[in-house]
Kinemage of the C-alpha trace (Angstrom):
@kinemage 1
@onewidth
@group {chain A} dominant
@subgroup {mainchain}
@vectorlist {calphas} color= white
{ca met a 1} P 20.341 -76.489 -85.825
{ca ile a 2} L 19.254 -76.265 -82.207
{ca trp a 3} L 18.158 -79.473 -80.523
{ca leu a 4} L 15.914 -79.174 -77.467
{ca leu a 5} L 15.791 -82.245 -75.232
{ca arg a 6} L 13.558 -82.461 -72.203
{ca his a 7} L 15.293 -84.331 -69.397
{ca ala a 8} L 14.516 -88.029 -68.997
{ca his a 9} L 12.257 -89.550 -66.322
{ca ala a 10} L 13.343 -88.593 -62.807
{ca glu a 11} L 12.625 -89.730 -59.281
{ca asp a 12} L 10.042 -87.843 -57.253
{ca gly a 13} L 11.071 -85.901 -54.181
{ca ser a 14} L 12.723 -82.782 -53.004
{ca pro a 15} L 14.641 -80.637 -53.129
{ca asp a 16} L 13.662 -80.296 -56.771
{ca asp a 17} L 17.152 -79.346 -57.976
{ca glu a 18} L 18.593 -82.605 -56.640
{ca arg a 19} L 16.128 -85.148 -58.075
{ca pro a 20} L 18.125 -87.882 -59.876
{ca leu a 21} L 17.109 -89.835 -62.947
{ca ser a 22} L 15.147 -92.997 -62.328
{ca ala a 23} L 16.303 -96.309 -63.835
{ca lys a 24} L 13.787 -95.685 -66.625
{ca gly a 25} L 15.264 -92.208 -67.137
{ca gly a 26} L 18.767 -93.626 -67.467
{ca glu a 27} L 17.557 -96.009 -70.163
{ca gln a 28} L 15.735 -93.166 -71.938
{ca ala a 29} L 18.814 -90.913 -71.901
{ca arg a 30} L 21.096 -93.667 -73.242
{ca ala a 31} L 18.539 -94.331 -75.998
{ca val a 32} L 18.558 -90.662 -77.013
{ca gly a 33} L 22.346 -90.692 -77.327
{ca ala a 34} L 22.311 -93.905 -79.355
{ca ala a 35} L 19.478 -92.610 -81.568
{ca leu a 36} L 21.314 -89.363 -82.310
{ca lys a 37} L 24.356 -91.408 -83.265
{ca val a 38} L 22.237 -93.626 -85.576
{ca leu a 39} L 20.799 -90.494 -87.179
{ca gly a 40} L 24.305 -89.165 -87.787
{ca val a 41} L 23.753 -86.060 -85.683
{ca glu a 42} L 26.992 -84.220 -85.019
{ca leu a 43} L 26.868 -81.735 -82.175
{ca asp a 44} L 29.220 -78.848 -81.568
{ca ala a 45} L 28.100 -78.433 -77.969
{ca cys a 46} L 25.626 -79.531 -75.320
{ca leu a 47} L 24.319 -76.985 -72.837
{ca thr a 48} L 22.298 -78.233 -69.882
{ca ser a 49} L 20.305 -77.038 -66.940
{ca pro a 50} L 22.354 -77.477 -63.780
{ca lys a 51} L 19.488 -79.371 -62.127
{ca arg a 52} L 20.632 -82.923 -61.411
{ca arg a 53} L 18.091 -84.742 -63.625
{ca ala a 54} L 18.959 -82.593 -66.641
{ca leu a 55} L 22.704 -82.825 -66.058
{ca glu a 56} L 22.520 -86.628 -65.713
{ca thr a 57} L 20.440 -86.804 -68.907
{ca ala a 58} L 22.965 -84.655 -70.765
{ca arg a 59} L 25.925 -86.741 -69.613
{ca leu a 60} L 24.327 -90.024 -70.723
{ca val a 61} L 23.199 -88.580 -74.071
{ca cys a 62} L 26.564 -87.013 -74.842
{ca glu a 63} L 28.727 -89.991 -73.908
{ca pro a 64} L 28.343 -91.870 -77.243
{ca ile a 65} L 28.622 -88.597 -79.144
{ca gly a 66} L 31.924 -87.752 -77.482
{ca ile a 67} L 31.207 -84.306 -76.046
{ca glu a 68} L 30.993 -82.980 -72.490
{ca pro a 69} L 27.889 -81.079 -71.379
{ca ile a 70} L 28.270 -77.510 -70.170
{ca glu a 71} L 26.021 -76.205 -67.397
{ca glu a 72} L 23.936 -73.204 -68.472
{ca arg a 73} L 21.929 -71.326 -65.827
{ca ala a 74} L 19.520 -69.919 -68.442
{ca leu a 75} L 18.156 -73.474 -68.835
{ca arg a 76} L 17.471 -73.922 -65.120
{ca gly a 77} L 13.833 -72.880 -65.452
{ca gly a 78} L 11.747 -70.085 -66.900
{ca pro a 79} L 11.422 -68.573 -70.362
{ca phe a 80} L 14.499 -68.458 -72.590
{ca asp a 81} L 15.417 -67.924 -76.229
{ca pro a 82} L 17.192 -71.021 -77.616
{ca val a 83} L 19.067 -68.958 -80.199
{ca asp a 84} L 20.409 -66.578 -77.536
{ca val a 85} L 21.497 -69.495 -75.346
{ca ala a 86} L 23.158 -71.398 -78.212
{ca val a 87} L 24.957 -68.449 -79.817
{ca gly a 88} L 28.717 -68.831 -79.768
{ca his a 89} L 28.628 -72.595 -79.240
{ca gly a 90} L 28.587 -73.713 -82.870
{ca glu a 91} L 25.993 -74.502 -85.503
{ca ser a 92} L 24.578 -77.698 -83.982
{ca val a 93} L 23.824 -77.324 -80.292
{ca leu a 94} L 21.890 -79.587 -77.929
{ca leu a 95} L 20.019 -77.895 -75.078
{ca val a 96} L 18.821 -80.069 -72.178
{ca gly a 97} L 16.241 -78.790 -69.737
{ca his a 98} L 12.689 -78.682 -68.508
{ca asp a 99} L 9.077 -78.263 -69.445
{ca pro a 100} L 6.967 -76.251 -69.882
{ca asp a 101} L 9.913 -74.042 -70.848
{ca phe a 102} L 11.130 -76.220 -73.717
{ca ser a 103} L 7.683 -76.689 -75.272
{ca met a 104} L 7.153 -72.922 -75.053
{ca ala a 105} L 10.575 -72.262 -76.596
{ca val a 106} L 9.662 -74.477 -79.570
{ca his a 107} L 6.362 -72.637 -79.914
{ca asp a 108} L 7.896 -69.177 -79.573
{ca gly a 109} L 10.659 -70.033 -82.053
{ca thr a 110} L 8.549 -71.802 -84.674
{ca gly a 111} L 4.852 -71.286 -83.996
{ca ala a 112} L 4.416 -75.049 -83.589
{ca gln a 113} L 2.152 -76.275 -80.798
{ca val a 114} L 4.125 -79.086 -79.173
{ca arg a 115} L 4.322 -80.704 -75.799
{ca leu a 116} L 7.688 -82.350 -75.285
{ca pro a 117} L 7.450 -85.525 -73.223
{ca lys a 118} L 10.268 -86.500 -70.900
{ca ala a 119} L 13.183 -87.616 -73.115
{ca gly a 120} L 11.474 -86.093 -76.156
{ca ile a 121} L 13.539 -84.017 -78.569
{ca ala a 122} L 12.814 -81.255 -81.056
{ca ala a 123} L 15.129 -79.736 -83.658
{ca ile a 124} L 14.616 -76.191 -84.856
{ca asp a 125} L 16.442 -74.228 -87.503
{ca arg a 126} L 15.834 -70.624 -88.518
{ca gly a 127} L 12.294 -70.562 -87.151
{ca glu a 128} L 11.255 -73.938 -88.550
{ca leu a 129} L 10.504 -77.117 -86.637
{ca lys a 130} L 12.650 -79.685 -88.444
{ca leu a 131} L 12.133 -82.748 -86.269
{ca leu a 132} L 10.107 -83.878 -83.275
{ca leu a 133} L 10.756 -87.318 -81.796
{ca arg a 134} L 9.021 -89.026 -78.896
{ca pro a 135} L 10.934 -91.339 -76.531
{ca gln a 136} L 9.426 -94.483 -78.103
{ca val a 137} L 10.773 -93.510 -81.539
{ca leu a 138} L 14.177 -92.681 -80.072
{ca glu a 139} L 14.256 -96.069 -78.326
{ca ala a 140} L 13.421 -97.822 -81.628
{ca leu a 141} L 16.198 -95.913 -83.389
{ca ala a 142} L 18.633 -96.782 -80.604
{ca arg a 143} L 17.987 -100.480 -81.185
{ca leu a 144} L 19.419 -100.029 -84.695
{ca ser a 145} L 22.850 -99.165 -83.290
């Protein structure tokens, strides 16, 4: 299973690569990590864009899961194939990055028309969209932990 997570809410400004998460984004990222734990998701690896907002999201999400994110330049921006990026990192891999790239990757990999919101997550497996969760649902799940 490949999990695609769009980074959480970030501050405005420039340079773009250095924009940090906002307070809201920090809460969103922690909620994603808690929700994945509630759902019993076990990840083999987390690969993240090296841009600050994505890296901060990945660190907060992965903390309760007990894995360290790995920076992956292919997730920095532009088209990518999630399967190619995840290969060699295990069967359950979380990718953290940006839109519109992540929404397009879900579409290209499954045919599904989705628009991932900030802190939204999609799970794909063998060309099928298995799960799509908005931040509000993830926050509700996190409250169950």
